[in-house]
Every structure is written in structure tokens, then in C-alpha cells.
C-alpha positions as CSV (number, residue, x, y, z in Angstrom):
1,X,0.0,0.1,-0.1
2,X,1.1,3.7,-0.7
3,X,1.5,6.3,2.0
4,X,-1.0,8.9,1.1
5,X,-1.7,12.6,2.4
6,X,-3.6,11.2,5.1
7,X,-0.1,10.0,6.6
8,X,-1.1,6.3,5.9
9,X,-4.1,6.4,8.2
10,X,-6.5,5.7,5.1
11,X,-4.8,3.0,3.7
12,X,-5.5,0.4,6.1
13,X,-8.6,-1.9,4.5
14,X,-12.0,-2.1,6.6
15,X,-14.8,-0.4,7.5
16,X,-14.5,3.3,7.8
17,X,-11.0,2.9,6.2
18,X,-10.1,4.8,3.3
19,X,-13.8,5.1,2.3
20,X,-14.6,8.8,3.1
21,X,-16.9,8.2,6.2
22,X,-14.8,9.8,8.8
23,X,-13.5,6.3,10.7
24,X,-10.0,7.6,11.1
25,X,-10.5,10.9,12.3
26,X,-11.4,10.2,15.6
27,X,-8.0,9.0,17.2
28,X,-5.9,11.8,15.2
29,X,-8.4,14.1,16.6
30,X,-8.3,13.3,19.7
31,X,-4.6,12.7,19.9
32,X,-4.3,16.4,19.0
33,X,-6.6,17.6,21.8
34,X,-5.1,15.2,24.5
35,X,-1.5,16.2,23.1
36,X,-2.5,20.3,23.5
37,X,-4.1,19.7,26.8
38,X,-1.1,18.0,27.9
39,X,1.6,20.2,26.6
40,X,-0.2,23.0,28.0
41,X,-0.5,21.2,31.5
42,X,3.2,20.8,31.6
43,X,4.1,24.3,30.5
44,X,1.5,26.4,32.3
45,X,-0.5,24.4,34.9
46,X,-1.8,27.4,36.9
47,X,-3.3,28.9,33.5
48,X,-4.8,25.5,32.5
49,X,-7.0,25.0,35.7
50,X,-7.5,28.9,36.5
51,X,-11.1,28.9,34.5
52,X,-12.5,26.2,36.9
53,X,-11.6,28.6,39.4
54,X,-8.8,26.4,41.1
55,X,-5.5,28.1,42.1
56,X,-2.1,26.3,41.6
57,X,-0.6,28.6,43.9
58,X,2.2,26.2,45.6
59,X,4.9,23.5,44.2
60,X,2.5,20.4,45.2
61,X,-0.5,22.0,43.2
62,X,1.4,22.7,40.1
63,X,3.2,19.3,40.0
64,X,0.0,17.7,40.7
65,X,-1.6,19.4,37.5
66,X,1.6,18.8,35.5
67,X,1.2,15.1,36.4
68,X,-2.8,14.7,36.1
69,X,-3.3,16.9,33.2
70,X,0.1,17.2,31.7
71,X,2.0,13.8,31.8
72,X,-1.6,11.6,31.4
73,X,-2.7,13.9,28.5
74,X,0.7,13.4,26.7
75,X,0.4,9.9,27.4
76,X,-3.2,9.4,25.8
77,X,-2.3,11.4,23.3
78,X,0.6,9.3,22.6
79,X,-1.5,5.9,22.5
80,X,-4.1,7.7,20.2
81,X,-1.6,8.3,17.7
82,X,-0.1,4.7,18.0
83,X,-3.5,3.5,17.7
84,X,-4.1,5.7,14.5
85,X,-1.3,3.6,12.8
86,X,-1.6,0.2,14.0
87,X,-4.7,-2.1,13.6
88,X,-6.3,-5.3,15.5
89,X,-7.2,-5.4,18.9
90,X,-4.4,-3.1,20.3
91,X,-6.2,0.1,18.3
92,X,-9.3,-1.2,19.3
93,X,-8.7,-1.3,23.1
94,X,-6.8,2.0,23.0
95,X,-9.8,3.7,21.2
96,X,-12.3,1.7,23.6
97,X,-10.3,2.6,26.6
98,X,-9.8,6.5,26.0
99,X,-13.5,6.8,24.9
100,X,-14.7,5.0,28.2
101,X,-12.1,7.5,30.3
102,X,-14.0,10.4,28.4
103,X,-17.3,9.3,29.3
104,X,-16.4,8.6,32.7
105,X,-15.2,12.3,33.1
106,X,-18.5,13.4,31.6
107,X,-20.5,11.2,34.0
108,X,-18.6,12.8,37.0
109,X,-19.2,16.2,35.5
110,X,-23.0,15.0,35.6
111,X,-22.5,13.7,39.5
112,X,-21.0,17.1,40.4
113,X,-24.6,18.5,38.6
114,X,-26.6,16.5,41.0
115,X,-24.2,17.4,44.3
116,X,-23.6,20.9,43.8
117,X,-26.6,22.3,41.6
118,X,-26.4,24.2,38.5
119,X,-22.9,25.0,36.7
120,X,-21.7,27.4,34.3
121,X,-22.0,26.9,30.6
122,X,-18.1,27.3,30.2
123,X,-16.3,25.7,31.7
124,X,-18.2,23.0,33.0
125,X,-20.9,21.9,30.2
126,X,-18.6,22.7,27.4
127,X,-16.2,20.1,28.6
128,X,-19.2,17.8,29.6
129,X,-20.2,17.9,25.9
130,X,-16.5,17.6,24.5
131,X,-16.1,14.8,26.9
132,X,-19.4,13.0,26.3
133,X,-19.0,13.6,22.3
134,X,-15.2,12.6,22.0
135,X,-16.1,9.3,23.9
136,X,-19.0,8.4,22.0
137,X,-16.9,9.2,18.5
138,X,-14.1,7.1,19.8
139,X,-16.1,4.3,21.0
140,X,-17.8,3.9,17.7
141,X,-14.5,4.3,16.1
142,X,-12.9,1.3,18.4
143,X,-16.3,-0.9,17.2
144,X,-15.2,-0.6,13.6
């Protein structure tokens, strides 16, 4: 198979592969999102969490943000890149695991709504929808 402008992602046979159905976009788009968040978390941890009303005003707090948002985000982004260039059970497993994790994050926001009452549109509901839709798309891609 020849490597095409899509970086080779659209050259694998199978449902959604190279058939113009978008089956290859969820992993790379998710990878870019996680890598962006992760790198931002590593470089500017206080700025990343500021929209949530959280102050990272100690070394321990900034270290925690760098680990959870930064390191984890970069690792998940890397896993999604790997899933985009591989096939089989490993690809499906990575896409499913990240999709389930995103849906779990969205569920946590629903639990917060139940416990805390109304939530602001941004950042809380905005990220709920990013996580819910992203998680669903990744699970659909894992099923292909």
C-alpha cells in the first residue's frame, strides 16, 4: 500500500478505512486534543486550571496539575497516535479505553451537577459535551 497524504491512516482496509466515512479522524483528532492539553498542562499548569476557579499556588499543586493534566494528557495523546497507525485488537482497545475514560469524565460532571446544583456553561458544560461526544466517537471508532 502506498502512503497517502493522510499519513497512511486511510490505507488500511476495513469499515471506515479510506472510504470517506471519517472512521480515521477520531483517533488523530483526539490525539491532537490530548497532546495540546497535556503540553499546556506541563508548561502552564496554573493557567490550565484557572477557568475552573482553582489556584495552583503551590509547588505541590502545580506538580499535581503537571502530572494529571500534563503527563497523562501527553501519554493518552501518544496512545491515540499509536492507535491511528496500528490495527487490530490493540487499536480497538486504545480507542475503547480512552472513549470510556472520556465518558467517565462526563459522568463525573453529571454527578457534580447532582451534588452542586447548576453548573456554568463554560467551562463545565462545555467540557461535558466535549467529553461526551469525544468519548462516543472514540467508542464508535473502536467498534469499526
